[in-house]
NUKE-423210 format. One line per 3 residues: number of its first residue (from 1); their letters; for each residue x, z negated, y of C-alpha. Coordinates in Angstrom, 3 decimals. Layout:
% residues N
NUM = A = X/Z/Y | ...
***
This chain:
% residues 747
1 = MNF = 27.583/14.584/22.237 | 25.275/15.572/19.399 | 26.171/18.105/16.693
4 = REK = 23.288/20.120/15.374 | 23.043/20.436/11.603 | 21.519/23.312/9.632
7 = PYD = 17.900/24.080/10.620 | 14.835/22.798/8.819 | 11.127/23.476/9.405
10 = AFH = 10.015/19.888/9.544 | 13.152/18.050/10.579 | 15.608/18.182/13.447
13 = VST = 19.013/16.786/12.277 | 21.978/15.964/14.555 | 25.083/13.860/14.377
16 = DSA = 26.778/12.309/17.388 | 30.454/11.618/17.924 | 30.054/7.942/16.737
19 = GVM = 29.046/9.206/13.301 | 25.285/8.426/13.738 | 23.075/10.999/12.116
22 = TVA = 19.490/11.319/13.517 | 16.886/12.781/11.199 | 13.811/13.372/13.305
25 = IDV = 10.607/14.493/11.496 | 8.292/16.902/13.256 | 5.939/18.605/10.805
28 = PKR = 4.831/21.872/12.356 | 1.184/22.663/13.105 | 0.198/19.042/12.281
31 = PMN = -1.054/16.539/14.893 | 0.454/13.752/12.785 | 3.448/13.865/10.442
34 = VLT = 2.491/13.902/6.731 | 4.484/14.280/3.577 | 3.745/17.531/1.890
37 = QSV = 5.686/19.118/-0.987 | 7.708/21.315/1.387 | 8.481/18.296/3.678
40 = MEE = 9.646/16.279/0.639 | 11.877/19.138/-0.501 | 13.483/19.348/2.903
43 = LEA = 14.070/15.591/2.951 | 15.624/15.789/-0.441 | 18.019/18.454/0.805
46 = IVS = 18.902/16.225/3.759 | 19.577/13.268/1.464 | 21.823/15.441/-0.643
49 = DIE = 23.777/16.337/2.400 | 24.031/12.618/3.351 | 25.288/11.692/-0.132
52 = SRS = 28.025/14.287/0.109 | 29.427/13.127/3.391 | 31.954/10.383/4.120
55 = DLR = 31.991/10.703/7.991 | 28.628/9.051/8.603 | 28.363/5.458/9.773
58 = LVV = 24.547/5.304/10.117 | 21.502/7.451/9.436 | 18.534/7.001/11.724
61 = FRS = 15.059/8.302/10.549 | 12.520/8.686/13.349 | 9.686/10.925/14.591
64 = EKE = 9.659/13.446/17.349 | 5.904/13.356/17.606 | 4.393/10.969/20.138
67 = SGF = 1.450/10.515/17.780 | 3.565/8.373/15.447 | 6.113/8.198/12.699
70 = LAG = 4.268/9.182/9.499 | 0.702/9.001/8.152 | 1.796/9.140/4.525
73 = ADV = 1.298/11.808/1.877 | -1.068/14.721/2.619 | -4.348/13.490/1.113
76 = RDI = -5.431/17.070/0.459 | -2.430/17.465/-1.830 | -3.518/14.349/-3.744
79 = ASI = -7.126/15.531/-4.020 | -5.999/18.946/-5.271 | -4.131/17.503/-8.266
82 = SGP = -5.531/19.132/-11.367 | -4.239/16.941/-14.193 | -2.053/14.054/-15.263
85 = AQA = 1.129/16.157/-15.648 | 0.935/17.339/-12.041 | 0.154/13.779/-10.858
88 = GRL = 3.093/12.435/-12.815 | 5.428/14.985/-11.282 | 4.241/14.078/-7.762
91 = IDA = 4.972/10.385/-8.350 | 8.278/11.087/-10.041 | 9.461/13.187/-7.090
94 = GQQ = 8.644/10.507/-4.561 | 9.998/7.626/-6.577 | 13.272/9.312/-7.295
97 = LFH = 13.743/10.557/-3.775 | 13.216/7.081/-2.257 | 15.445/5.589/-4.958
100 = RID = 18.243/7.839/-3.701 | 17.612/6.766/-0.123 | 17.586/3.135/-1.211
103 = HLK = 21.081/3.631/-2.803 | 22.769/5.657/-0.042 | 26.211/4.345/0.771
106 = TPT = 25.554/5.000/4.448 | 23.326/2.409/6.180 | 19.881/3.622/7.108
109 = LVV = 17.520/2.724/9.932 | 13.883/3.695/10.439 | 12.544/3.823/13.987
112 = IHG = 8.771/3.341/13.872 | 6.133/4.008/16.506 | 2.466/4.695/15.968
115 = PCL = 1.233/4.892/12.411 | 3.659/4.194/9.542 | 1.369/4.244/6.574
118 = GGG = 1.413/4.878/2.853 | 4.319/7.041/1.960 | 5.720/6.511/5.446
121 = LEW = 6.105/2.759/4.843 | 7.358/3.410/1.268 | 10.089/5.599/2.775
124 = SLA = 10.870/2.859/5.363 | 11.070/0.188/2.678 | 13.767/2.247/0.934
127 = CDY = 15.872/1.961/4.114 | 18.187/-0.899/5.155 | 16.745/-1.596/8.610
130 = RVA = 13.428/-1.073/10.423 | 12.477/-1.440/14.122 | 9.013/-0.820/15.536
133 = RDN = 7.533/-0.275/19.014 | 5.311/-3.227/19.815 | 2.118/-1.701/21.200
136 = SST = -1.457/-1.242/20.009 | -0.841/2.238/18.502 | 1.724/0.953/15.972
139 = KIG = 0.034/0.330/12.603 | 2.121/-0.414/9.520 | 0.630/-0.659/6.070
142 = LPE = -0.191/0.675/2.598 | -3.815/1.777/2.761 | -3.945/3.636/-0.603
145 = IKL = -6.414/1.131/-2.043 | -8.985/2.563/0.342 | -8.723/5.884/-1.542
148 = GVI = -9.091/4.237/-4.939 | -5.383/4.499/-5.842 | -2.278/2.311/-5.482
151 = PGW = 1.043/2.999/-3.677 | 2.927/5.326/-6.022 | 6.364/5.835/-4.440
154 = GGT = 7.667/2.304/-4.843 | 5.341/0.386/-2.471 | 4.201/-2.048/-5.140
157 = QRL = 7.856/-2.740/-6.012 | 9.740/-2.915/-2.718 | 7.139/-4.571/-0.578
160 = PRQ = 7.051/-7.841/-2.540 | 10.833/-8.045/-2.460 | 10.761/-7.502/1.319
163 = VGL = 7.941/-9.815/2.452 | 7.166/-11.945/-0.594 | 4.408/-11.945/-3.131
166 = VQS = 1.559/-13.489/-1.127 | 2.024/-11.189/1.916 | 2.424/-8.082/-0.211
169 = LGM = -0.691/-8.836/-2.269 | -2.705/-9.198/0.913 | -1.433/-5.960/2.359
172 = ILQ = -1.817/-3.865/-0.810 | -5.116/-5.201/-2.111 | -6.829/-5.084/1.339
175 = GKT = -5.053/-1.962/2.559 | -4.643/-3.763/5.862 | -2.314/-2.610/8.597
178 = LSA = -0.043/-4.806/10.697 | 1.092/-4.571/14.316 | 4.795/-4.430/15.039
181 = HAA = 4.716/-8.069/16.104 | 3.003/-9.177/12.877 | 5.339/-7.019/10.778
184 = AKI = 8.371/-8.689/12.393 | 6.863/-12.063/11.838 | 6.802/-11.620/8.036
187 = GLV = 10.167/-9.759/7.839 | 8.733/-6.300/7.210 | 10.575/-4.949/10.328
190 = DRA = 13.730/-6.379/11.791 | 12.725/-6.023/15.446 | 9.483/-5.542/17.367
193 = ITP = 10.520/-3.926/20.659 | 8.229/-3.762/23.745 | 7.391/-0.267/25.113
196 = EDW = 9.248/-1.093/28.374 | 12.462/-1.833/26.481 | 11.905/0.750/23.705
199 = EVG = 14.793/3.241/24.067 | 17.207/0.615/25.262 | 16.229/-1.729/22.463
202 = VNQ = 16.657/0.925/19.773 | 20.002/1.907/21.063 | 21.067/-1.761/21.228
205 = FIA = 19.929/-2.264/17.626 | 21.972/0.782/16.539 | 24.995/-0.601/18.352
208 = DIL = 24.483/-3.974/16.603 | 24.502/-2.194/13.180 | 27.633/-0.285/13.971
211 = RGD = 29.377/-3.579/14.916 | 27.991/-5.303/11.858 | 26.174/-7.748/14.129
214 = VRT = 22.551/-7.570/13.010 | 21.019/-11.058/12.657 | 17.789/-11.676/10.852
217 = QRP = 14.923/-13.210/12.869 | 13.183/-14.522/9.743 | 12.749/-18.347/10.204
220 = LRK = 14.051/-20.772/7.568 | 10.489/-21.780/6.588 | 9.653/-18.146/5.690
223 = RLL = 12.841/-17.779/3.619 | 12.104/-20.992/1.763 | 8.616/-19.860/1.034
226 = RFL = 9.927/-16.575/-0.334 | 12.363/-18.458/-2.554 | 9.601/-20.666/-3.979
229 = ECA = 7.379/-17.632/-4.658 | 10.080/-16.186/-6.808 | 9.963/-19.131/-9.199
232 = KPA = 8.079/-18.257/-12.365 | 5.444/-21.074/-12.157 | 4.522/-20.306/-8.596
235 = RTW = 4.422/-16.531/-9.288 | 2.169/-17.063/-12.285 | -0.179/-19.294/-10.344
238 = ILH = -0.405/-16.831/-7.405 | -1.167/-13.899/-9.698 | -3.760/-15.951/-11.693
241 = KTR = -5.564/-16.916/-8.433 | -5.420/-13.359/-7.242 | -6.956/-12.001/-10.441
244 = AKI = -9.734/-14.577/-10.205 | -10.473/-13.508/-6.611 | -10.736/-9.780/-7.419
247 = RSK = -12.512/-10.171/-10.756 | -15.998/-9.482/-9.387 | -14.836/-6.155/-7.852
250 = AEQ = -12.435/-5.037/-10.536 | -14.968/-2.790/-12.314 | -16.115/-1.138/-9.078
253 = YPA = -12.536/-0.805/-7.697 | -10.115/-0.453/-10.647 | -7.197/0.010/-8.243
256 = LPA = -7.339/-3.689/-7.550 | -6.212/-4.929/-10.971 | -3.944/-1.911/-11.296
259 = AVH = -1.987/-2.933/-8.196 | -1.633/-6.545/-9.461 | -0.431/-5.200/-12.806
262 = AIE = 2.206/-2.966/-11.159 | 3.389/-5.802/-8.890 | 3.616/-8.273/-11.727
265 = TGL = 5.510/-5.874/-13.983 | 8.024/-5.150/-11.222 | 8.636/-8.859/-10.674
268 = QKQ = 9.303/-9.328/-14.433 | 11.497/-6.194/-14.740 | 12.171/-4.010/-11.820
271 = GAG = 12.655/-0.688/-13.691 | 9.460/-1.214/-15.695 | 7.514/-1.820/-12.501
274 = YVT = 8.101/1.753/-11.363 | 6.904/3.126/-14.657 | 3.743/0.934/-14.461
277 = ERS = 3.129/1.980/-10.875 | 3.298/5.629/-11.931 | 1.071/5.295/-14.955
280 = EFV = -1.567/3.318/-13.057 | -1.623/5.835/-10.224 | -2.136/8.715/-12.658
283 = KLL = -5.021/6.950/-14.411 | -6.719/5.973/-11.182 | -6.865/9.533/-9.935
286 = ATP = -9.284/10.310/-12.770 | -11.788/7.589/-11.878 | -15.136/8.261/-10.158
289 = TCR = -14.236/5.536/-7.653 | -11.191/7.478/-6.477 | -13.047/10.819/-6.262
292 = NLL = -15.883/9.214/-4.266 | -13.535/7.547/-1.892 | -11.564/10.765/-1.443
295 = NLF = -14.804/12.625/-0.694 | -15.692/10.006/1.905 | -12.211/10.420/3.460
298 = FAR = -12.718/14.151/3.885 | -16.290/13.648/5.120 | -14.910/11.307/7.816
301 = ESA = -12.285/13.884/8.777 | -14.978/16.558/9.047 | -17.212/14.332/11.200
304 = RDI = -14.285/13.682/13.584 | -13.470/17.409/13.847 | -15.010/18.887/16.956
307 = KTW = -15.348/22.196/15.135 | -17.965/20.617/12.866 | -20.339/20.154/15.796
310 = ATH = -19.351/22.865/18.314 | -18.909/26.568/18.590 | -15.652/28.072/19.811
313 = AER = -17.136/28.767/23.241 | -18.273/25.147/23.570 | -14.883/23.818/22.503
316 = ADI = -13.237/25.863/25.206 | -15.422/24.093/27.820 | -14.908/20.449/26.799
319 = HSH = -11.981/19.612/29.033 | -13.582/21.055/32.132 | -16.517/18.624/31.642
322 = EIR = -14.456/15.719/30.329 | -16.027/12.278/30.510 | -13.882/9.989/32.587
325 = RVG = -16.188/7.381/34.138 | -18.948/5.679/32.106 | -21.956/3.880/33.434
328 = VVG = -23.845/1.273/31.423 | -27.372/0.170/32.402 | -27.871/-3.297/30.970
331 = AGA = -25.075/-5.803/30.083 | -26.781/-7.505/27.180 | -25.024/-7.830/23.781
334 = MGA = -25.048/-4.054/23.092 | -24.449/-2.873/26.636 | -21.501/-5.257/27.173
337 = GIG = -20.044/-4.235/23.776 | -20.284/-0.545/24.613 | -18.782/-0.939/28.057
340 = QFA = -15.983/-3.256/26.931 | -15.047/-0.851/24.091 | -14.953/2.096/26.478
343 = ATH = -12.761/0.200/28.888 | -10.240/-0.690/26.193 | -10.001/3.032/25.432
346 = GYD = -9.054/3.936/29.005 | -12.434/4.661/30.625 | -13.569/3.342/33.948
349 = VAF = -16.824/1.521/33.369 | -19.607/0.661/35.837 | -22.377/-1.733/34.799
352 = REV = -25.744/-1.774/36.500 | -27.909/-4.875/36.096 | -31.385/-5.628/37.327
355 = DES = -30.490/-8.718/39.416 | -27.713/-11.143/40.194 | -28.799/-13.587/37.427
358 = AAQ = -28.541/-10.910/34.803 | -25.316/-9.636/36.276 | -23.793/-13.125/36.106
361 = QGR = -24.736/-13.449/32.457 | -23.368/-9.958/31.823 | -20.055/-10.896/33.476
364 = ARL = -19.680/-13.941/31.327 | -20.453/-11.897/28.177 | -18.000/-9.213/29.198
367 = EKL = -15.211/-11.635/30.117 | -15.494/-13.221/26.681 | -15.192/-9.849/24.982
370 = MKT = -12.294/-8.850/27.191 | -10.429/-12.103/26.529 | -10.944/-11.801/22.749
373 = YAD = -9.532/-8.250/22.839 | -6.629/-9.158/25.089 | -5.656/-12.164/22.949
376 = RNR = -5.925/-10.198/19.695 | -3.707/-7.446/21.067 | -1.300/-9.833/22.787
379 = LGA = -1.714/-8.228/26.221 | 0.410/-9.505/29.018 | -0.905/-10.575/32.399
382 = EKR = -0.405/-7.167/33.969 | -2.168/-5.324/31.097 | -5.046/-7.763/31.327
385 = REL = -5.453/-7.155/34.997 | -5.398/-3.352/34.411 | -8.068/-3.705/31.789
388 = NDR = -10.264/-5.890/33.892 | -9.857/-3.609/36.878 | -11.449/-0.821/34.939
391 = VVM = -14.747/-2.594/34.851 | -17.267/-3.109/37.669 | -20.539/-5.161/37.416
394 = STD = -23.133/-4.417/40.105 | -26.798/-4.816/40.940 | -27.101/-1.644/42.920
397 = DDA = -26.992/2.091/42.099 | -23.753/2.944/44.002 | -21.626/1.854/41.031
400 = IVL = -23.023/4.524/38.689 | -23.544/7.450/41.099 | -20.194/9.115/40.263
403 = CDL = -20.352/8.613/36.464 | -19.951/11.490/33.966 | -21.969/9.567/31.373
406 = VVE = -24.522/6.851/31.757 | -25.550/4.894/28.694 | -28.867/2.977/28.899
409 = AAV = -28.845/-0.269/26.849 | -31.919/-1.997/28.198 | -34.727/-3.707/26.406
412 = ERM = -36.469/-1.675/23.597 | -39.547/-0.741/25.549 | -40.517/2.861/26.140
415 = DIK = -41.978/2.241/29.645 | -38.840/0.429/30.812 | -36.551/3.179/29.504
418 = QQI = -38.638/5.939/31.062 | -38.478/4.154/34.404 | -34.708/3.843/34.154
421 = FAR = -34.219/7.494/33.194 | -36.530/8.677/35.994 | -34.383/6.750/38.498
424 = LDG = -31.112/7.972/36.995 | -32.289/11.570/37.001 | -32.327/11.728/40.757
427 = LVA = -29.277/9.556/41.233 | -26.364/11.092/39.324 | -24.880/14.573/39.384
430 = TDC = -26.607/17.318/37.404 | -23.743/17.519/34.883 | -23.859/13.776/34.185
433 = ILA = -25.061/13.025/30.689 | -27.888/10.454/30.302 | -27.792/8.709/26.881
436 = TNT = -30.032/5.992/25.378 | -28.677/3.431/22.910 | -32.143/3.022/21.399
439 = SSL = -32.248/2.349/17.710 | -35.819/3.528/17.134 | -37.570/4.984/20.194
442 = SVD = -37.996/8.742/20.711 | -35.298/10.412/22.780 | -37.712/13.273/23.539
445 = AIA = -40.312/10.794/24.925 | -37.614/9.161/27.096 | -36.449/12.611/28.301
448 = TST = -39.960/13.513/29.589 | -39.367/11.247/32.557 | -36.457/13.437/33.791
451 = THP = -36.294/16.908/35.377 | -33.181/17.817/33.315 | -34.107/16.837/29.674
454 = ERV = -31.407/19.109/28.370 | -28.798/16.547/29.404 | -30.581/13.653/27.728
457 = AGL = -29.528/12.465/24.246 | -29.272/9.421/22.082 | -26.027/7.538/21.614
460 = HFF = -26.782/4.865/18.975 | -23.959/2.386/18.564 | -24.257/-0.255/15.790
463 = NPV = -23.711/-3.987/16.361 | -21.077/-5.365/16.725 | -19.741/-2.366/18.689
466 = HRM = -16.041/-3.070/18.195 | -16.319/-3.269/14.397 | -18.872/-0.601/13.453
469 = ELV = -17.285/2.812/13.057 | -20.401/5.088/12.996 | -22.166/6.326/16.130
472 = EVI = -25.332/8.389/15.814 | -25.504/11.152/18.456 | -29.230/12.107/18.650
475 = RGA = -30.124/15.564/19.711 | -33.510/15.887/21.436 | -35.670/18.941/21.167
478 = VTN = -34.189/20.477/24.362 | -30.796/18.708/24.468 | -28.247/21.438/25.092
481 = DDT = -25.101/22.119/23.070 | -22.790/21.142/25.875 | -24.296/17.650/26.030
484 = ITR = -23.867/17.160/22.307 | -20.366/18.506/22.238 | -19.226/16.212/25.072
487 = LVA = -20.846/13.207/23.470 | -19.135/13.957/20.135 | -15.750/14.235/21.965
490 = FVR = -16.436/10.975/23.747 | -17.205/9.158/20.433 | -14.052/10.543/18.880
493 = SLG = -12.025/9.338/21.846 | -13.200/5.807/21.051 | -11.764/6.179/17.537
496 = KTP = -15.273/6.129/16.084 | -17.020/8.632/13.774 | -20.000/10.586/15.162
499 = IVT = -22.957/11.933/13.126 | -25.357/14.252/14.990 | -28.960/13.699/14.014
502 = KDS = -32.329/15.093/14.902 | -34.709/13.013/17.101 | -36.936/11.355/14.495
505 = PGF = -38.109/7.745/14.077 | -35.250/5.624/12.894 | -32.916/8.671/13.195
508 = LVN = -30.861/8.659/9.950 | -29.447/5.188/9.184 | -32.452/3.015/9.941
511 = RVL = -34.745/5.538/8.364 | -32.854/5.328/5.052 | -32.146/1.597/5.244
514 = FPY = -35.588/0.178/6.053 | -37.430/1.108/2.822 | -34.730/-0.875/1.082
517 = LGE = -35.056/-3.903/3.410 | -38.815/-3.650/3.247 | -38.941/-3.569/-0.510
520 = AVL = -36.837/-6.743/-0.547 | -39.280/-8.499/1.763 | -42.155/-7.419/-0.559
523 = MIG = -40.304/-8.766/-3.594 | -39.868/-12.181/-1.856 | -43.653/-12.154/-1.398
526 = EGY = -44.046/-11.543/-5.148 | -42.038/-14.607/-5.952 | -38.454/-13.268/-6.368
529 = SPA = -35.644/-15.485/-5.208 | -33.728/-14.420/-2.080 | -30.432/-15.439/-3.708
532 = EID = -31.234/-13.512/-6.835 | -32.120/-10.372/-4.900 | -29.007/-10.570/-2.730
535 = REL = -26.717/-11.305/-5.667 | -27.943/-8.246/-7.574 | -27.284/-5.961/-4.608
538 = RRF = -23.816/-7.328/-4.127 | -23.143/-6.535/-7.746 | -24.274/-3.007/-7.008
541 = GMP = -21.625/-2.813/-4.412 | -23.335/-3.684/-1.078 | -21.247/-5.955/1.234
544 = MGP = -24.289/-8.257/1.524 | -27.786/-8.336/0.107 | -30.849/-6.973/2.031
547 = LEL = -32.213/-10.402/3.034 | -28.835/-11.643/4.200 | -28.548/-8.438/6.249
550 = IDQ = -31.975/-9.012/7.882 | -30.957/-12.540/8.803 | -27.689/-11.229/10.282
553 = VGV = -29.420/-8.449/12.347 | -32.314/-10.703/13.329 | -35.791/-10.879/11.846
556 = DIA = -37.247/-10.026/15.260 | -35.212/-6.840/15.540 | -36.024/-5.860/11.975
559 = KHV = -39.723/-6.372/12.732 | -39.453/-4.144/15.808 | -37.696/-1.329/13.956
562 = ASS = -40.075/-1.574/10.921 | -43.028/-1.323/13.357 | -41.658/1.864/14.880
565 = LGH = -41.173/3.448/11.444 | -44.603/2.640/10.124 | -46.035/6.135/10.542
568 = VIE = -43.080/7.867/8.742 | -42.359/5.413/5.977 | -45.164/4.440/3.619
571 = GLD = -45.777/0.805/2.697 | -44.261/-0.956/5.689 | -47.443/-2.539/7.059
574 = PVV = -47.269/-5.628/4.738 | -43.563/-5.921/5.550 | -44.283/-5.968/9.266
577 = DVL = -46.947/-8.662/8.635 | -44.376/-10.872/6.795 | -41.730/-10.420/9.517
580 = TDM = -44.302/-11.035/12.289 | -45.282/-14.376/10.666 | -41.600/-15.369/10.487
583 = VQR = -40.988/-14.469/14.108 | -43.979/-16.520/15.192 | -42.623/-19.484/13.275
586 = GDI = -39.253/-19.050/14.941 | -37.524/-18.024/11.712 | -35.733/-15.129/13.299
589 = GKK = -32.505/-15.299/11.313 | -29.048/-16.724/11.496 | -28.952/-16.824/15.313
592 = AGS = -31.821/-19.391/15.131 | -30.512/-21.260/12.059 | -33.422/-20.109/10.012
595 = GFY = -34.689/-16.878/8.448 | -34.873/-16.019/4.782 | -32.114/-18.649/4.521
598 = RYQ = -31.655/-21.899/6.350 | -28.173/-22.211/7.947 | -26.585/-25.633/7.977
601 = DGK = -22.901/-26.380/8.542 | -21.970/-22.752/7.998 | -23.785/-22.672/4.625
604 = SVP = -27.019/-20.780/3.728 | -29.888/-22.247/1.731 | -32.831/-20.019/0.707
607 = HKV = -36.215/-20.780/2.192 | -39.322/-21.140/-0.010 | -41.600/-18.255/0.844
610 = AAL = -45.218/-18.236/-0.357 | -45.963/-15.463/-2.861 | -48.253/-12.645/-1.682
613 = SSP = -49.195/-11.663/-5.237 | -48.361/-12.308/-8.784 | -44.710/-11.591/-9.667
616 = VCL = -44.020/-8.289/-11.287 | -40.952/-8.625/-13.506 | -40.007/-5.527/-15.432
619 = EPD = -37.445/-5.413/-18.117 | -34.760/-2.609/-17.954 | -36.288/-0.852/-20.947
622 = DGF = -39.876/-1.062/-19.758 | -40.501/2.652/-19.522 | -37.431/3.423/-17.406
625 = AND = -34.728/5.946/-18.257 | -31.340/4.256/-18.461 | -29.668/4.704/-15.032
628 = GLS = -27.155/1.843/-15.370 | -29.077/-0.271/-12.826 | -30.744/-3.667/-13.301
631 = TIQ = -34.427/-4.087/-12.575 | -33.827/-5.545/-9.114 | -31.169/-3.009/-8.253
634 = RRL = -33.403/-0.128/-9.272 | -36.357/-1.439/-7.352 | -34.285/-1.765/-4.139
637 = VYP = -31.845/1.163/-4.425 | -34.427/3.850/-5.279 | -36.271/3.570/-1.955
640 = MLR = -32.924/4.471/-0.228 | -32.319/7.350/-2.610 | -35.831/8.651/-2.002
643 = EAV = -35.612/8.351/1.774 | -32.195/10.008/1.868 | -33.701/13.042/0.040
646 = LCK = -36.630/13.098/2.503 | -34.129/13.163/5.427 | -32.487/16.138/3.754
649 = EQQ = -35.863/17.851/3.339 | -36.627/17.311/7.012 | -33.153/18.325/8.074
652 = IVR = -32.501/15.096/10.044 | -28.818/16.142/9.678 | -27.266/19.419/8.833
655 = EDW = -25.138/18.676/5.732 | -25.577/16.424/2.717 | -22.231/14.682/3.204
658 = MID = -23.465/13.481/6.598 | -26.143/11.382/4.982 | -23.746/9.751/2.535
661 = LAM = -20.980/9.101/5.119 | -23.452/7.635/7.647 | -24.911/5.174/5.136
664 = VLA = -21.465/4.044/3.889 | -20.043/3.561/7.445 | -23.126/1.984/9.035
667 = TGF = -24.585/-0.095/6.127 | -21.684/-0.585/3.792 | -23.606/1.348/1.073
670 = APH = -21.378/0.820/-1.976 | -18.370/3.019/-0.999 | -17.188/3.429/-4.563
673 = RGG = -20.473/5.097/-5.400 | -19.978/7.689/-2.577 | -23.388/7.356/-0.857
676 = PLR = -27.091/7.836/-1.787 | -26.974/11.522/-2.705 | -23.828/11.113/-4.839
679 = VID = -25.573/8.221/-6.603 | -28.405/10.600/-7.534 | -25.810/13.146/-8.783
682 = GIG = -24.167/10.430/-10.781 | -27.333/9.175/-12.392 | -28.717/12.693/-12.793
685 = VKL = -31.599/14.159/-10.830 | -33.838/14.334/-13.867 | -33.443/10.585/-14.573
688 = VHE = -33.980/9.664/-10.952 | -37.168/11.841/-10.965 | -38.474/10.153/-14.048
691 = NLK = -37.778/6.616/-12.772 | -39.384/7.346/-9.356 | -42.520/8.446/-11.159
694 = RLQ = -42.528/5.233/-13.225 | -41.950/3.132/-10.107 | -44.777/5.026/-8.379
697 = TVH = -47.121/4.100/-11.298 | -46.190/0.413/-11.120 | -45.732/-0.156/-7.400
700 = GNR = -47.631/2.618/-5.525 | -47.051/5.874/-3.613 | -44.187/4.606/-1.582
703 = FSP = -42.068/5.592/-4.648 | -43.569/9.025/-5.091 | -40.771/11.555/-5.855
706 = PEL = -40.002/13.948/-3.005 | -40.796/17.582/-3.631 | -37.084/18.425/-3.466
709 = IAA = -36.287/15.960/-6.238 | -39.010/17.486/-8.418 | -37.762/20.989/-7.756
712 = MSA = -34.089/20.046/-8.393 | -35.077/18.244/-11.599 | -36.893/21.320/-12.885
715 = ADQ = -33.901/23.514/-12.083 | -31.309/20.978/-13.322 | -29.492/21.063/-9.917
718 = RFY = -27.134/18.705/-8.100 | -26.624/17.955/-4.402 | -22.910/18.573/-4.686
721 = VRE = -21.046/21.262/-6.611 | -19.499/19.592/-9.654 | -15.936/18.797/-8.702
724 = RSL = -12.972/20.307/-10.509 | -11.510/16.765/-10.871 | -12.207/14.905/-14.091
727 = STT = -14.777/12.135/-13.663 | -16.689/11.670/-16.939 | -15.665/9.157/-19.563
730 = ESQ = -14.666/11.979/-21.991 | -12.695/13.677/-19.256 | -10.876/10.485/-18.428
733 = RKW = -9.734/10.174/-22.008 | -8.442/13.721/-21.877 | -6.674/13.078/-18.583
736 = RGN = -4.876/10.039/-19.965 | -4.206/11.546/-23.308 | -2.615/14.684/-21.893
739 = DSS = -0.064/12.810/-19.766 | 2.863/13.515/-22.082 | 5.425/13.731/-19.327
742 = SSR = 7.758/10.722/-19.099 | 8.940/8.863/-16.030 | 12.566/8.039/-15.547
745 = SIR = 13.002/4.324/-14.875 | 14.312/3.413/-11.423 | 16.581/0.449/-11.433
***
């Protein structure tokens, strides 16, 4: 029998006759539990009650939401912090509350399912025991580094003591999440319990605690490794190697060295570690990197919110037109990736191939993808059968007749696509959406082959499908709102982020990206080194340089896209000529072992490319306003900035943040800089305008400043309203200098 305790808004508390108190979190009006100030205050009151009682034998913390245990602190609360004193109070409150939980006389157990992230894991680490449900929805980690900060409620202190220095550095510095199985393997949780045995397994574990019969599953080898890590020589060596590894990114992402500092201080003296954790968190909140990453977080949330893309009336109609069965025409690399990903998210998928030979190749491709997914997620035989049963590969039309959505992923030829859409138009139901995965061809032109162009749209996935988060949803001139709303809902259901764009050559991402890639090709022709070009752009913050990227994508594909953009982007003709020559020579990139680099034994060696003209090497002070960029960076980044502004002028997307988010998610555009338009704001529109004019003088009209840039420069405007948060160097000094509040050491 359970005894109900006093009521709370965000918790349900009860105690059974065995003296087991269950504290179940269920934050009202939230799809996922988060720690807000009011939730923390209620938890503090519950902890005070536990401290005052002597009748309790165990306290069990768990969630009543099926969505998961806890997503961490409310990010909006963090973003709204106005100064260092407020930030310090926030950290003090969490550290001290979890310190009290850590030192409760009554044993504590956390029961984890779904996300257990950030503050959720920090709370869990303060408890004595942890069990987790072993399925794909359980994700355990400290992702704060992805927002430009570090764990602030004891995560940098308790995690190393729980799982060891090496494991904790990997989790904190990468912000990576672990499955229940992986967490149990390193000792982060005590048990990973299968969904079939979940309730029985949790109850058994509780019974084991009450009997004092909980045995660790951590193997002797892991315990020995942990012991060796604690020795000062090993600890010093590990931290030294870690600092060397993050050195190149430390300036761009100051949270990396800050996390190492907090961890090291805690290992030297535990109480001092909490003080360091607090001070580093407060300082990081004032950095431009943190503010830009927070802005990207909110942009991603907005993009995933159906209200961003649909009216109230449209939202009310989504479920009556819900997509349940997906058809895919073409089982090549992209088609197979799209279909496999949809199947792993619960959709029935029907493939249509042109003949049995193509179908056989598609089956092999799909089976490989399915096996990789099943192995990575440790699916049992029954789950594997269920997954494979969701997919059908066929050479006739019957398989796709009953689909709610058909995605065409055939060869990039307009005549072929129009033939496919004309056939589909008379084959499927009138409320079935027809979508093309084209990366460059006109959706409107494809739609002309149908009698219902209002249900035709683009659905541009990026390669590889399972890794790339962004999906461009392309609205044709007559595509109706219902089609767009249903596609956005479909993309969200896959866990991806949709951006709705206008039908225009290259849509958004390729349109902004290709002037950058093209300029790099031209610079090679002028005699610049591929390695030098790529190195400079990695220093800017790109995950790889432009020439590395072309080799990864494929020179042949880059040539095709560049050709399709020639009439909207100036200066691409010589780029197409260079790429065409490379394709004819067979230098089509990494997949052929040769592109801008030669690939031998997993290593890349730059090719020697004949110069098209005399090299043009400008020094940073050669007539340019100081924008903080090197000569090569400026030459390559400014084409992206310019094209992003032109996309805004032409209303390719509706909001500025959509441009920035799309470029970060699809191309890896330096996340710490926030996206192309935020880079312009950071440099200053006037400086960008001056430098574009100088580049135009030296290199031609492909650098001519857009009218919008000229107008904004004259009016001294920004793309984004200046944020209330402090981001300038002077403001950072004020932020740090005003933090006069002191933090109580936690020992």
